Residue, then its C-alpha position, 0 to 999 in steps of 0.5 A: x046354941x050353947x055349944x059349937x055344932x061340929x062340922x062332922x059327927x058319925x052316926x052310931x047305934x046299938x047295932x054298931x056297938x053289938x057288931x064291935x062287941x061280937x068281934x071282941x068276944x070272938x077274939x079275932x080282931x086282925x084281918x079275917x071273916x068280917x074284913x073279907x065280908x066287907x070287901x065283898x059287900x063294898x065291892x058289890x055297892x061299887x059294881x065291882x067283882x072283888x074288894x079288899x078292905x084296907x086301913x085307909x082310903x089313902x092306902x087303897x089309892x096307893x095300892x091301886x096305883x101300884x097295881x097299875x104300875x105307877x112306880x117311881x117317875x110315873x106320871x099320875x093325873x090328879x084333880x087339882x081340887x081334892x084332899x091330899x090323899x092321892x098326893x100322899x099316895x103318889x109320894x109313897x110310890x115316888x110317882x109324879x103328880x100331874x095336876x089337872x083342873x076340875x070341871x065347874x059343874x062337878x068339881x071333879x077332874x075335867x075329862x077334856x083336860x085330862x084326856x089332853x095329857x100324854x104319857x100318863x100311867x094312871x088317873x085318879x078321878x074323885x066324885x066330890x061331895x056326893x056329886x056323881x062325875x062323868x069319869x066314864x069319859x076319861x080315856x087318857x089312862x087307866x082310872x082309879x075311881x075315888x068314891x069316898x064321898x059318893x058311895x052308893x050313888x049312880x054315876x053314868x048308868x052304873x054305881x059310883x065305882x063301876x067305871x074305874x079299872x080300880x075303885x076305892x072307898x073310905x070309911x074315915x070318921x067324916x065319910x058317909x060310913x064311919x069306922x074310924x079309919x078304913x078303906x076299900x080297894x075294888x076291881x074286876x080283873x082277876x089278875x088285879x085281885x091276885x096281885x093285890x093279895x100278893x101285895x098285902x099278904x106279906x107272910x105267904x112268900x119264901x123270897x122277900x119283896x116289899x109289901x103294903x102292911x095295910x089290911x083292915x082289922x076285923x074290929x074296924x071291919x065289923x063296924x064298917x059292915x054294920x054301917x054299910x047296912x044303913x047306907x040307904x037310910x043314911x043317904x035318905x036322911x042326908x037328902x032330906x036334910x039337904x032339902x031343908x037347908x036348900x029350902x032355907x036358901x030358896x033353892x032345891x036339891x040336886x037330883x042324884x047327889x048324895x050330899x056327903x057335904x052341904x056346900x054353899x057359895x059365898x063371896x068370901x068363904x073365910x069371912x062367911x065361915x067366921x060368921x057361921x062360927x060366931x053363931x055356934x056352927x062349925x063351918x069349914x072349907x069343903x077341902x082344907x086346901x086344894x091339893x094343887x095349891x098346897x103343892x105350890x101350883x099357881x092359882x091361875x094354872x088351876x082357876x076352877x080349883x082356885x075359885x072353889x078354894x075362895x068361895x065354897x063353904x061346907x055346912x054341917x049336914x049328917x044324920x046325927x044332927x039333933x033337931x035343935x041343931x038342924x033348926x039353928x043351921x036352917x035359921x042361919x041359912x035363911x038369915x044369910x040367904x041373900x049372901x049364899x047359894x047352893x052348890x051344886x045348883x039344882 
């Protein structure tokens, strides 16, 4: 390959372009009809009664925690292995992060370990890399279910997002659906919906109180809606590509996984990433640095997260990969099959 195959690339088509152009022509680009429709459609995908489109997944987490009363000093359980979005949300609210190690089978927060924690205001539980996790087993505190990488996948007999008291999704450019930036906050309780709109709509009150100025603009919402209409085809394409890459390693795909990332296990992740890149493939750690480790938590306190940081590699996998790129990645995997294993295993 003459150029580096990027780790992530959104998949846009004429329908996406038409949706954005129609919004521009309509002349209303702030939070309006498209954003309201995205909120409702996204909530339905997650099995929730209501949804509100916001500017980012981080904003959705922060708003969810705020609605659950996680203010200054509140203890919020976070997975030790995830990006720092939930950590940023805690910092915005002044909440205290409580890192809980993840389960080896899902790399999601370990229900047994989080249920042993006391005095929690909330739990952030993320489904990672398209793998549905048993978030329904968490009863230590109200759950904010993070579906940023597992949107549209069944989890525990419901759609991913259907178990949390509040649930969130992301439309960041590297996620299953891309709108540049964007997120979704969803729930069931009418009281939470009313409180959320009160939190976001800063121009509807007579007496000032702090607000979150983070509603999604219609320009981004129109693109996200167009992408959402293709979710099933995107998931099918990802699974087909994951099957091709798994076959190159002599393995099979995991049933029920969305494959928002194609993750492999290596003895030394950093060394294997260098090998990928030397052959024109931009592989990366699936998580740049586990939130707990970035926060300064000792590796031996979160051993599964530390193991994942040392051994996991994320390989480019997305519908916009050209056939030549797919073939090149499969050939690399076949060449290095002796040194790589699929995660999650079938």
